[in-house]
C-alpha positions, 0 to 999 in steps of 0.5 A: 555471478554478480550479487544484487542488493535487496535495493537493487532487486526491489528497483528491478521489480518496480521497473517490471511494471507489476506493481501497477495493476489492480490485482497486484495492489489488492493482493499486497493489501490483503497479504498485509491484512493476513500478516497482521491477523496472523501475528496478532498474538506476538503484536499484542505481546510486543505492545504489552511489553513496550507500552503495557497495552492490553489486547483490547486496547491494541485492537482499538488503537492499533491493529483494528484501526489498521485492519479497517483502513486496509479494508477501506483501501481494498474497497476503494482502490479501483476507484482510486486508480481511475485516471482523474480528468483535469483542466488542460492548459491553453497551449495544449487545447483541444486535447484532454489531461489526466492524472494517473495515480501510480506507485512510487519508485524505489529510491536509493 
């Protein structure tokens, strides 16, 4: 039985195409948000130990901003995923050109 490294497993998962769907991307953003909220006390403790930040400061300068950005991403993701029409160069007329925003692959 061959051993698959974590990086190889990530590459295989990416190549499966599962990361391209709206549902998958939304789910991942929501999971990250849930993890931050769930680990809030531990994050507060770590930031107090390292930087002497009180929980209120952590919320304003660290976790609160990230949670706000995650909400913004979930709200706008469908719009961001839509193909964007761009100008077609002369050599390819009369066709249409689009930019498709896709997840980045796993690099070695």
